[in-house]
C-alpha positions, 0 to 999 in steps of 0.5 A, a space after each residue: 154314484 151311477 145312479 145319480 148320473 142316470 138320474 141326471 141323464 134322464 132329467 136332461 133328456 126329458 128337458 130337452 124334448 120339452 124345450 124342443 116343443 116350447 121353442 117350436 111353438 114359440 117360433 111359429 107363433 112370433 108375429 110376422 110371415 117369414 115368406 113375405 120377409 123373403 120375397 119382394 114386393 112384386 113376388 109377395 103380391 102374387 098368391 101363386 108365388 107365395 103358395 109355392 114358397 109356403 109349400 117349399 117350406 111346409 108352412 102350408 101343413 098343420 102345426 103338429 105335422 111340422 113339429 113331427 117332421 122337425 123331431 124326425 129330422 132332429 133325431 137324424 142331426 137335421 135342424 132344417 134349412 135356413 130360409 135366408 141363407 138356403 143352407 142347412 142350419 146346422 152347416 150355418 151353426 158350425 160355421 159361426 160357432 167357433 168364433 163365439 166359442 172362442 170369445 166366450 172361453 176367453 172371456 170365461 177364463 178371464 172372469 175366473 182368473 180375476 173374480 175368484 182371487 179377488 173374492 178370496 182377497 175381499 173375504 180375507 181382508 174384509 172391510 179393507 181396501 181390497 174388499 172395497 175395490 172388489 165391491 166397486 168392480 163387481 158394482 160396475 161390472 154388473 151395472 154396465 150395459 154391455 152395448 155401452 161399455 162396448 162402444 166406450 171401450 172402442 172409442 177409447 182404445 181403438 178410435 182415441 188412443 189407437 192401442 187396439 185393432 179394429 173390429 173383427 177376429 183378424 185384420 182385413 188383410 190377414 188370412 184366416 189360419 188352416 186348421 181343423 177346429 175353426 178356433 183361431 188361437 188353436 189353429 195358429 198355434 197348431 200351424 206355428 203362425 205366431 203372427 196370426 196368433 198375435 193378431 188374434 190375441 189383439 182382436 180378442 182383448 177388447 170384446 172378451 173384457 166387454 163380455 167378461 165384465 158382468 161375469 167378473 162382478 158375479 163371480 167376485 160377489 159369489 166367491 166373496 160371500 161363499 168364503 165368508 161363510 166357510 171362514 166362520 165355520 167350526 173347522 176353520 177355527 179348529 185349523 187355526 187353533 192347531 196352528 196351521 199356516 193361514 194360507 193352508 187354512 184358507 186355500 186348502 180348507 176354506 176354499 174347497 168348500 166355497 167353491 160349490 156355489 161358484 161352480 154352480 154360477 161359473 157353469 151358468 155364466 159359461 152357458 150365458 156367455 155362449 148364448 148372450 153375446 149378441 150385442 158384443 159380437 154386433 158391436 165388434 163386428 165378430 162373426 158368431 152365433 150372436 150376429 147370426 141369431 140377430 140376422 135370423 131374427 131380423 129376417 124372420 128365419 124360423 128355421 134357423 130361430 129354432 135351430 139356434 135357440 135349440 142349441 143354446 137350450 142343449 148347451 145350458 142343459 149340458 152345462 147344468 149336467 157337468 155342474 150336477 156331476 161336479 157336485 159329487 166331486 166337490 162334495 162327498 155327501 152328494 155321492 152318498 
């Protein structure tokens, strides 16, 4: 088991180093000049001003030297300074990350709560009305574009019916709860501020449903396929022949063996939710990493682009590592 863990840790470290090199190269070969994008028309026409800005941000250095400086800062936990905000990129990420983590986590939990039971029911009652409903939900969730679904939800439940609050994490007149995490749900609970907690929940409903729609479809389909395969195995026939209760056979024997592909997909889906919330956060004015990434890309802010892309890559690596380690808990053959 320890050898398995060490192998996965070494592989993750090597992948992180390779990802940093690829991300840095791609960001520096993006068409456009970040200095000219930040300067006004008059300042951009002055060669001396442009040269000073290039020297300030290290853009006058060779590419290999800039990458070496980036690696030295990375070892010290420094992702550089944003050209657009004039702040350390890591500080910007810490400011915007809690909103994205909160939205992605709620969306992921919603996907699991709906997707796994729906997939189990679709497999147990195959070709019945529950199976048909699960297929329709999966197809709609996977096929519907995120931005279209977000606008439809806002138009119906906010603009038309008035059941949901407007975009943002809180009402405009509300104050964020004081707390150490930046997660409004946890901080408001910690402070006992139930009014802010209910306001946060209300603002989370629409964006979390929109963000979870595609993940619900994927988890439902994967759970259904894995359960159908498990239910056809010999150990299930033996369990039923021994007269065990059907509920014990399904939940105690078939489900644990069907969870391996679901865990794989679930881990990647959660990392995807953390990284791919750009459209949802933009439509719902959610102050998270998605909006920060969009603004950085629009401003050609390459230190911020490199920093946020590297954070997303490391997130995927950590999630994959956690998924690999979970295999050893779900399947004893991996430990051996």
